[in-house]
N, C-alpha and C positions, 0 to 999 in steps of 0.2 A: 879730355874727352871722356864721356861716360858711355860705356857699351853694355847694354842690358836689354833683353827681349821684353821685359815687363815695363811698360810705359810709366807706371806709377813709380817704380824704383828709379828710373832715369830722371823723372821730374824732381823727386825729392833730393837726390844727390846733386843734380845740376843746380837746383835752387840754392842749396847750401854752399856750393862752390861759388856761385855768382854773388852771394851775399858777402863773400870774402874778397870780391873784386876780380875773380877769374873770368876769362873768356872761355866759354864752354861750348863744345860741339857734342852731338849725340849720335849714336848708332844703335840699331836694334839687334845686330849680330856681328860676328867677326868679319864676314865677307864685306859687309857694308863699311865697317870700320877701316879695313885695309884700303878700300877704294878712296875713302875720305882722307886717310893719312898720307896717301901718295901725293895728293894735291895740297893738303893742309897739315904740314908737320906740327905735332903737338909736343909739349914738354912732358906731359904726364897723362897716362890713360888708366882709368878705373874700369876694369873689365870683368864681367860676370863669367863664371866658369861654365855653367850649363845654359846653352843657347841653341836654337835650331839653326839649320843651314851650316854654320861654322861655330864651334864652341871655343871657349877660351884657350884650351890647350893647343888646338890646331892653329889658332890665330897667333899665339905667342911664338910658336915654332916658326911660322912664316916670318914674323917680325924679326926674329933672331938669326935667320938663315938666308932669307931672300936678298940678293944683291941690291935690289931696288930700294931697300930700306937701310943700306949701310950708313948713309948720312942723315937718316930720318928716324932712327930708332928711339922711340920715347921710353921713358921709365914706365913700367907697367905694374899696376897694383891689382891683384886678384880680389874680386868681391864675391861673397857668397854668405849663406847662413853659417854661423859659427861652427867650424869643424873641431874635432878633437885635435889636440896638439900634434899627434903623430900624423895627422892628415895635412898639416900645413907644409911639411918638408917637401912633398912631391910638387907642390906649387912653386916653391923656390928652385927646385931642381929643374923644373920645366922652363924657367927663365923669368918668372915674376920676381920683382924686387921685394915685394911685401904683400901682406894680406889685410883687407879691410872687411870686418864682419858686418852683416846686417843684423839688426837695424843700425843705420848709420848714426854716429855720434860726432858732434862738432869737434870735440877734443881729439878724436882719432884722425879726423881730416886735417886739423891744425898740424898734428905731428907729422903726417905724410908730407904736407907742403913744406914744413920747416926742414925735415930731414933730407928730402930729395931735391927741393928747389931752393933751399936756403931762404925761404920767405920768412920775414920777421913781422910780427904783429904788434900793434900798439893797443894796450888794454886801457879803457877808460872806466874808472870806477864811478858808478852812479850813486852819488851821495844823496841821502834823504833831504828834502827841503823842509824848512822849519814849519811851513804851513800845509804840508802835504797831509792828506788824510787817506786812510785805507778804505778800500771799497767794502761794502757790506759783506761780500763774499770773503775777503781777506780777514775781516774781523770774526767771522763765524767759522773759520776753517777748523779750529780746535774742537768745536762741538759738532761738526758735521760727521754723520755716520751713514755709510752706504751698506745696502744689502750685500752680503758676501759674494753672491753669485754675480751681481752687477759689477762689483768692484773687480772681481777676477777677470771678467770678460773685458772690462776696460783696460786692465793691466796687460792682459795677453795681447789685445789688439795694438796697444801702444808699443809694446816690446817687439812685436812683429811688423811694425810700420804698416798695419792694415788700415789704411785711411777709410776705406769703404765701411768696414765694421765700426770704426770709431764714429763715423757720421751717423750710422744707425743707432749706436748707443747714446749719442748725444740727443737724438730725437726721443729716445726712451727717458733720458734724464729730464727732459723738458716737460714730461707728463707728471712730474712729481712736485714736491714742495718748492717754495720760492728759492731756497738756498740751492736746490738741485738745478734749478733753471739758471741761477747765477754761475754755478759750476760749469754747466753746459756752455754758457756764453764765454766764459774764460777759456775753456778748452778749445772752443771754436776759433778764438783769436790766435791761439797757439798753432792750431792746424793750418790756419791761413799763412802763417810764417814758417811752416814745416818744423816747428819747434817741439818735436816729440820728447826731447829731454825734459823740458819744463813740465809736460803733462805727467811723465813718470815721476818726476820729483814731487809734484803736488799730490799725486796718488799715494806716495809713500807717507804723507802726513795725514792722510784721511783714515779715520777709524772705519772698520768694517766688521760685520758679524752676521 
């Protein structure tokens, strides 16, 4: 289950979990999550800390103390923007098993599922085909240079998982040269798959000044 009052955050994390083969339910606050969990016990819950109506701390307290959940207590992972190391311990003391930082990373999700649910993944290496050709965008990546302001805004939006801002910036990119339009098309494909990691990786290869 993914519990977060921001729909965009729920959608991103839910989609990432579904791509790993998980059955996912969603709730927008702790109160709704508790009602769903009573009828639909879940193995693992990713729960935001700050939510209206009932926040993560109040919700985890009920899950750990309410007799109704004795046989239905899921593993709970706190999710929030990256805190300082000393801020993580209170989450563990409150009853959360671990912490997942935003923006979400596939590797961190893999580790949670493997650690707590003993899920094993099979990795398939994509070997290059003999006759495969790179796209014009791939061929030009080394020579592509972005204005520093645009680059930084793209990087910030990607690292914050701000999909709305990324969409706006892609529109701005499409107003530029052909290679900018190709970059926008490539990033749009990654957005459709919620693959923010790939966008960040590609940005790290682009020159900016």
